[in-house]
VOGU-3710 file (C-alpha; in Angstrom, 3 decimals, decimal comma):
1> mklsvimpvh> 78,288/-183,524/-54,390  80,551/-181,121/-52,782  84,408/-180,786/-53,924  87,254/-180,574/-51,472  90,134/-179,267/-53,376  93,466/-179,723/-51,312  96,119/-177,344/-52,304  99,725/-178,164/-50,820  101,870/-175,072/-51,374  105,311/-174,249/-50,660
11> nelhtireai> 107,196/-170,988/-51,746  104,635/-170,312/-54,769  104,736/-166,478/-54,361  104,552/-165,931/-58,114  101,810/-168,175/-59,056  99,685/-168,631/-55,856  97,299/-165,829/-56,302  96,351/-167,022/-59,838  96,222/-170,476/-58,788  93,681/-169,936/-56,131
21> rqvqevglek> 91,754/-167,643/-58,607  91,303/-170,199/-61,174  90,238/-172,685/-58,754  87,644/-170,255/-57,230  86,190/-169,490/-60,621  85,091/-173,321/-61,216  81,556/-173,402/-60,973  81,226/-176,183/-58,595  80,234/-176,455/-54,954  83,457/-176,556/-53,346
31> eiiivddhsf> 85,808/-175,943/-50,243  89,483/-175,152/-50,974  91,905/-176,320/-48,428  95,485/-174,893/-48,558  98,200/-176,192/-46,439  101,213/-173,775/-46,481  104,242/-176,133/-45,880  106,408/-173,328/-44,133  106,811/-171,244/-47,065  109,441/-168,170/-46,646
41> dgtreilsqi> 109,366/-166,236/-49,906  106,038/-164,149/-49,244  103,405/-166,903/-50,018  102,332/-166,913/-46,295  101,650/-163,147/-46,523  99,608/-163,502/-49,422  97,630/-166,431/-47,861  97,014/-164,505/-44,849  95,166/-161,870/-46,666  92,539/-164,157/-48,025
51> addevkvvyh> 89,120/-163,440/-46,779  86,604/-166,193/-48,537  84,184/-168,434/-46,655  85,181/-171,189/-49,366  88,839/-171,046/-48,467  90,711/-172,558/-45,462  94,361/-172,115/-44,836  96,497/-174,083/-42,767  100,044/-173,307/-41,645  102,764/-175,735/-40,925
61> dqnmgkgsai> 105,563/-174,651/-38,554  108,351/-176,344/-40,358  108,610/-177,792/-43,756  107,132/-181,318/-43,848  106,833/-182,378/-47,432  103,831/-182,443/-49,752  102,605/-185,608/-48,491  102,434/-184,316/-44,977  100,371/-181,389/-46,197  97,932/-183,524/-48,114
71> rtalqyvtgd> 97,487/-185,594/-44,922  96,953/-182,284/-42,765  94,376/-181,115/-45,216  92,549/-184,440/-45,156  91,556/-183,541/-41,487  89,650/-180,687/-42,465  87,978/-182,130/-45,629  83,993/-182,046/-45,393  83,299/-182,693/-49,075  82,282/-185,977/-51,018
81> iiiiqdgdle> 85,003/-185,853/-53,544  88,737/-184,735/-53,270  90,966/-183,494/-55,833  94,551/-182,643/-55,310  95,812/-179,274/-56,700  99,302/-177,707/-56,813  99,833/-174,131/-56,177  101,425/-173,678/-59,448  99,937/-173,056/-62,897  100,968/-176,424/-64,613
91> ydpadyhkli> 97,523/-178,101/-64,346  94,185/-176,226/-65,387  91,185/-176,304/-62,824  88,796/-175,804/-66,011  89,354/-179,690/-66,174  87,635/-180,419/-62,767  84,552/-181,102/-64,558  85,427/-183,857/-66,550  87,595/-185,031/-63,683  84,918/-185,633/-61,348
101> epivegrasv> 82,284/-186,850/-63,966  83,079/-190,545/-63,459  82,834/-190,389/-59,679  79,541/-188,140/-60,003  77,805/-190,819/-62,329  79,020/-193,719/-60,058  81,477/-195,278/-62,787  84,490/-194,694/-60,612  85,969/-194,180/-57,049  89,287/-192,936/-58,287
111> vygsrflgei> 90,317/-190,828/-61,267  93,351/-189,659/-62,458  93,995/-186,819/-65,188  96,242/-188,009/-67,672  98,599/-185,366/-69,326  99,609/-188,211/-71,863  95,982/-188,457/-72,849  95,551/-184,932/-73,392  97,829/-181,821/-74,194  101,399/-181,282/-72,875
121> tnmhflnyia> 103,184/-178,212/-73,212  107,095/-177,729/-72,227  107,584/-180,817/-70,521  111,323/-181,740/-70,050  112,379/-184,836/-71,972  113,809/-186,734/-68,892  110,595/-185,882/-67,056  108,856/-187,263/-69,822  110,752/-190,536/-69,886  110,403/-190,599/-66,010
131> nkilaltasl> 106,885/-190,420/-65,833  106,393/-193,128/-68,791  108,630/-195,501/-66,746  106,619/-194,963/-63,448  103,302/-195,490/-65,368  104,620/-198,845/-66,987  105,776/-199,922/-63,630  102,369/-199,188/-61,830  100,619/-200,871/-64,532  102,651/-204,086/-64,378
141> lffnwitdeg> 102,813/-204,231/-60,493  99,076/-203,527/-59,994  97,276/-204,950/-62,972  95,574/-201,495/-64,024  96,916/-200,034/-67,095  97,493/-196,312/-66,607  99,257/-194,081/-68,742  100,267/-191,299/-65,995  100,981/-192,360/-62,442  102,662/-188,843/-61,372
151> tcykvfkadv> 100,051/-186,650/-62,439  98,991/-184,097/-59,752  95,382/-184,318/-60,834  94,285/-187,476/-58,547  90,604/-187,396/-57,452  88,859/-189,729/-54,808  85,890/-190,459/-53,217  86,394/-188,649/-49,840  85,804/-191,749/-47,920  88,221/-193,773/-49,977
161> lksldlkctg> 91,274/-191,421/-49,666  90,601/-191,053/-46,005  90,644/-194,836/-45,492  94,141/-195,562/-47,094  96,264/-194,836/-43,882  98,712/-192,711/-45,866  102,343/-192,803/-44,518  103,670/-190,400/-46,953  105,657/-187,062/-46,304  107,024/-185,938/-49,711
171> fdfcpevtak> 106,384/-186,744/-53,434  106,060/-190,248/-52,305  102,371/-189,302/-52,015  101,674/-190,389/-55,556  102,987/-193,877/-55,733  101,844/-194,883/-52,148  98,256/-193,591/-52,988  98,525/-195,576/-56,543  99,701/-198,857/-54,693  97,246/-198,607/-51,643
181> vrkrgyrive> 94,128/-197,863/-53,901  94,846/-200,771/-56,124  95,505/-202,998/-53,419  92,037/-202,258/-52,000  90,757/-203,059/-55,300  89,639/-199,795/-56,802  90,049/-199,327/-60,499  91,759/-196,088/-61,604  90,034/-194,509/-64,393  91,995/-191,823/-66,551
191> vpisyrgrtt> 90,713/-188,787/-68,222  92,612/-186,421/-70,515  94,011/-183,214/-69,076  95,858/-180,182/-70,126  99,365/-179,579/-68,832  101,809/-176,828/-69,145  105,188/-177,487/-67,395  107,512/-175,161/-65,909  111,378/-175,059/-65,485  113,283/-175,354/-62,293
201> degkkirwqd> 114,129/-171,608/-62,547  110,219/-170,806/-62,641  110,045/-172,966/-59,541  109,569/-176,594/-60,431  110,532/-178,668/-57,309  110,580/-182,225/-58,303  113,946/-183,750/-58,963  115,579/-186,986/-60,374  115,906/-188,388/-56,994  112,067/-188,102/-56,536
211> glmafltlik> 111,586/-190,277/-59,661  113,610/-192,949/-58,084  112,034/-192,701/-54,794  108,560/-193,287/-56,653  109,681/-196,329/-58,402  110,974/-197,603/-55,151  107,663/-196,735/-53,477  105,669/-198,635/-56,029  107,787/-201,793/-55,428  107,703/-201,332/-51,767
221> yrlvd> 103,827/-201,256/-51,405  103,585/-204,199/-53,998  105,226/-206,309/-51,281  103,870/-204,772/-48,186  100,633/-203,406/-46,858
//
């Protein structure tokens, strides 16, 4: 089965080369679809130098948000399985094999990589608490116990993700997709992953407002389709 790696990118000058290298080294049949969400720090110049048939780079003419970048990438997906990969180094592509295993074996259509079932390094305490609250909220609202709703490593059968009619533009991708796969009746299977958090000074972009938005988005999609 072919894996499509969707990588939304915005201002990841210091990590993008290594992130792409690590994904390229994963021994799976795959394509890498990178959507640059109007970076201005030199990331675009790095991406423009890529010469690899496995990698496709798409550029946004204005900053539209992570969710919009993922929706753009979906137009180019040709694989059977989709995984979301950030352009930083917080998540380890070496986990791909165990992330896709439940789908390859026919045991799941949706898999989340759980930081809380695996190894966490350098997660800020407030981020830890926020992620715990979001996971509990999602579990109670959608009747599927999960430990990590906000994980980047979300994996789907391609036809499942393409069918969801996503509306997200920013970090609301996570709660929207969680709500919609559950309302379609897909069970979310979790596998443990490794995670090394970075600080705001290192380029971490998510803020407390995004956590509040995620909480409200979960409630919104519990009430509406």
